[in-house]
N, C-alpha and C positions, 0 to 999 in steps of 0.2 A: 504493500499499499504505499503511495506517495502523497506528500503534502503538496500544497498548490505551487511552492516554490521549486518542486522537484527533489527536495532532500528527503531522504528515508525518514518515515515515521517510526519512532520507538515502538518496539513491540509492547503490548499491553495485554492482560488477561482477558480471555473472551468472555464478554457478558451475555448470558444466556436467558431468555425468556421462555418459560414453559407454560403452555396453555393446558391446564388440567381441567378438561372440559366434561366432567362427570354429568353435567345437565345440559350439555350443549354449549352454543356460542352464538351472541348476536353482536352487532355494533355497540348498542348502548351498554351491554354488559362489558365489553372489552373497555370502553372508556371508563366505566365506573371501577373496574379492577385497576387500570392504569392509575387513576386517582388515588385509590387506596394504597398502591405501592409507592407513591411520592410525586407523581405528576402534579405540579402546582397549577391550580384552578385558574389563578389570574393570568399565568403564562399561556395556558390553553386559550383563555378569552383574546388575550392580546395577539397571539399568532393567528388565530381564526379570523381576526379582523383584517388579515391580509387577503382574505377572499372577498370578491366583489359581489356578496350576497347578504341580504339582511332579512328583517322581519321574524327573528327568531330570538330566543333568550334561553340561556343554559340554566339548568336547574339540578342542583346536587343535595342529596339528602342521606343521612345515615339510616340504614335498615337493618333490623335483626331478623335473620331467617334460620330457623331451627336453632337458635341460640347463637348463631355465628354473626358477628358484626360485619356489615358489608356497605358498599357504596352504591346508592341508585342514581344513575344519571339519566336525565331526560333532556330533550330539545322542545321547549314550548314555541309553537308557531303562533305569531300574533293573529287575532281573528281577521284582521283586513286581508290576510294571505290565505285564508281558508283553513280547514281542518287538516287537509292532506299535505300542506306545505306549499310554499310559493313555487309556481311552474313545476308541479310534480313530474310532468313528462319532460325529460331532458334527453337530447341526443347525446351519444357518447362523445362525438366530436365536440359538442359544446361544453361538456364537462372537462373534457381534456384541455380545451383552450382556457376555461375559467381557471384551472390549476396552473397552467403553464404561464399565464400572463399575471398571475398573483404575486403578492409580496412575501409568499413563503419562501423559506429557506430551500436551497437546492436539494438538500437531503430528504426533506419533507415532500417536495414535489415528486421526486423520484419514487419514493414509497407509496404515495397516494396514487400516483398514475400507474403504478405496477398493479395495485388492487383493483382499480377500474379497468385496466387492460384485461385482467383474468375474468371479470365480470362480463366484459363485451365479448371475449371469445366464448365463454360458456354460452351467453345468450344467443350468439351467432349460431353456435352448433344446434342449440334447441330448435331455432326458428329457420335455419337453413339459409340464412343470409350473410352478407359481409359484416365484419366486426363494425366497420365505419358506419354501416347503415342501422346499427342498433339504437333504439331508443329506449332509456330506462323509464320504468313507471315508478313503482315503489322506491327503487334504489335512486331514482332521479330527484326525489324529493329533498327538501333542505335538510331534514333530520339525518337522512342516510349520507349525505355528503359531509355533514359535520361529524358523524361517527368515523367515517374512513379517513378524513383528513386529520381528525383529532387523534385517531390511533398512529398515524405517521407522525404527529407532533410528539405523542407520548414516547414512542420508541426512540426517536432523536433525543428527547429530554433525558430518558434514562440510560442512554448510551448502550442500547441493545445492539449486539453484533449478530446474533443468531437466535432463531425461534424455532421451537419444537411444539409439538402437540401431541396430546393423548389420543387414544381411539375415540371417535365422536358418535354418541347416541343420536340417531337420525329421526326418532319419533315415529308416529304413525297418525293415520287419519288424512282428513282434508283441510285445505284452506280456500278462503276467497281471495282473489286477485282481480287485477284489471283484465285478465283473459278469462275470468270465470273460476270456477271451482277446480282446484289443482290437488293432486295427490301429495302426501308428505312422505318423504322430502320432496320439495319443489323441484322441477326438471333442471333448472339452473344450479341448484345445490348439488345434485348428483353429478353434473358435468364437471363442477368446480372440484369435487373432491375424488376425482379420478386418481387412483395411486395411493390415497390415503386410507389407513385402517378405519373402518366405520363399523357400528353395530346397528344394522337395518332392523326396524321394528323395535327398538329400545325406547321405551317411553311413549307417552301420549301427546299428540299435538306436535306442532313445529318446534323442535328444540334447536336445530341449526338453521339459522336464516340465511338467505343468499349473501347478505353482507358479511355475516359471520364466516361463512364458507369461503368468500373470496379473500378475507383477511388471512385465514389459514392457508388458502392455496398459494396466494402470492408470497407469503413469508416464511412459512414453515417448510420442513423437509419431508416429504412423504416416506414413510416407512422407515426413517432413520431413527434409532433409539436415542434418547436423551443421554448425553455423556455425563460422566460423574461430575458433579457441581457441589460448591459451597453455597448454601442458601443465604441470601442477604436480606430478602423481604419477601412477604407474601400479601397479597391484595385479593379481596373478594369483590366482584361486581354483581349486583342483583338484578335478576329479571323482573319483568312486570307480573307474570302469572304466578299462582300458587300451585305447586305440583304435589301429587298425592304420594308419591314414592320416593322423592328425593328434595333436597333444598335446591331452589331454582337459583343457583349461583355459578359463576365463572370463577374459578381459582387461577390466579397467574403467580408463578413462582419466579422470582428474579435471583439470579446468582452468578457466580464465577466458575466457569468450567476449565478444567485442565484435561488435556487429552492423555490418557494413560498409554505408555508405550507397550506394545506387544512384542512378543518374542517367538522365534521358531527355530528349528534346526533343518538345515538343508545340506546337500552333497555338492561339492563342486568337482567337476571332472576336467582334466586338461590332458592335451596332447600337442607334441611338437610336430610341426609338418614343414618340410623344405622341398617337397617334390611334387606339389599339386598345383594345378591351375587355379588362379584367384576366381576364375569364373564359376567354379562349382559351389563357392561359399554361400551365395545367395540360396541355392537349392537346399545346401545342407542346413543353413538356418531355418528354412521352411519346415524341414522334416523334424528338426529338434523341437521347434515351438509346437508343432502339432502333436508331438509325442508328450508335451507337458513340461518343457524347459521353462523356467522362469525367466532366465536371462542367457544370452549367448554373446560372446565378444571375442575379438581377435586383438593380440598384442604383437607387433613386430619384434623380432629378435635376430641376433647374429649367432648361428650355429656352428657346429665344428667345420673346419676347413674354410671358415669365414663366409659360409653360405648364408644368404639372407633367408629367414624362415618366419613362421607364424606359430604362435601358441594359440590354440583354440581352446576356448573356456566355456563350460556349460555349467549352469547353476539350476539345480532342480530339486524335487522331493527325493528323500532317500529311497522311497519306493519304486521311483522311476529310474533308478541308477542303471539297471540292467538294460532297459529299453533304450535309454539315451546312448549307452555305451555301444549297443549293437548297431545304431545308425551311424556312429563315429566310424565303426570297422567297416560298415557296408558302403558308406557314402564317400569316404575319404581314403587317402593313403596311409592313414595311421596303422602302425603294427602294435602299438601299446598305448595304454592311457594310465593315468594316475588319478587318484581321487582322495577326498578327506572331507570330513564332516565340518560344517561351519555353522556357528551361531550368529544371530543377528538381532537387533532390535529394529521394530518397524512402527511407523506411525499409523493411527487410524486414518483410513482414506475412503472416500466415496466417490462414485462416478455419477455425474449428473449432465443433463443436456441443457444448455442455455441458449437463449434467443439472442442473436445479433442482428445488426442492420443487413448483413449478408446472407444470413441463413442460421439454422440451428447447428450447433457445435458441441460434441462431447467433452468435458473436462473432467479431470481427476484432481480432486481436492484432498490434500493431506493435512492433518491438523497437529501442529507441534505442541509440546506440553505448556509453553508459555502463552498459548492462545492464537499464535500466529498460523497463518494458512500459506500452503504452497499450491499454487494452481497450474496445472500443466494441460494446455488444450490437446485433444487428439489430433495428431499430425495429418491422418488421412482425410479427416473432415475438413481441416484448414486447407489442404492442398486442393481439394476438390472444389471448395468454394472460391479459391483463389482463381482457378481455372475458369469456373463458370462465370464469375463476376468480372474477371479481367482486371483484378487489382493485385497489388503485392501480397505475398503470403504473410509477411510480418504485420500487416494490417489486420488480417484475419485473426492472428494471434492476439493482437492487442485488443481487438474488440472482444473476443472471447473472455479473455481474462478481466476486462472491464465489467463484462456482463455477470461473470461469476462473483466479482466482488460486490455488485450490486444486489 
């Protein structure tokens, strides 16, 4: 990560926010829990004033649910603007312009736009139209815009680096909408939560709203377990309904995560070669990787009689040693190999697909114990996009890394 002047930013422990959504999640519950965690209400009001919308007032109250103290957050719409919010029907393009031209910070804009982009993509899939043609109904209302932008403000205020979520209870039944009666969960909610662990039929009524689902989908990591963390604060946001089987609360847990080092044992196989055509090595590499090699590399050496030669190294699981050795004997001129067991420490890593202005790129993200991350874009994806788009390969790399950081 770089500062604006290009100098390296010192590494800092990774701040983690965990959505413990045992009763689901909505926009107002998220803001309430963020306020309970320490988001300053006056800062929230001041930053929201940077949006060119009005006709609303924020209302915050303490609420006790099943004996648990929580924060209840509401957006009251002034009567002159109607009960459903001023200009409740807003096109996605209009909301995007509203945020982009606002006085919000760049970080808040990026987060809010990411949430609305996920919503637009989900609605587009549901209705079979382009994302730019989407018009939000309930989510286009002032209160939903405040919920989404307010969430972005809260994450920036609390210095959150990474978001995780529990399995989500999707509820059951039906709800009324601008499109008529819809099943629970709503179609957009189902689209948004692709890849996330959910509990279909758990609970009565709508427990995860489209706004709540969009927040999770845009910010959290699907299927990635919460890393070990030191808890710093816990906040509860209260919902509006009373549930018969559980407290209607969203619990947010804020803490500092440290990536635990893993370890394993492998075998390293090596052989010296001085009488083989270099053209053969690409085929040998392919065969070794297909047989389960973790890594393969060549080291140039000077051998007996001053001949230039090559040491071919193979790293793999101990159980694959004989299969890898057989390939070396079959595909190269080697007449002997040596091997030894090696131990290694490894960082936790994950594979993700990120969207860039040039297209989708797979990236590998490794998490260090100090909270820093190392991001490596997939070379083949970047090379393909560079050829298709006619741009330098390094630009694809830079765009992929920037998208992964976001």
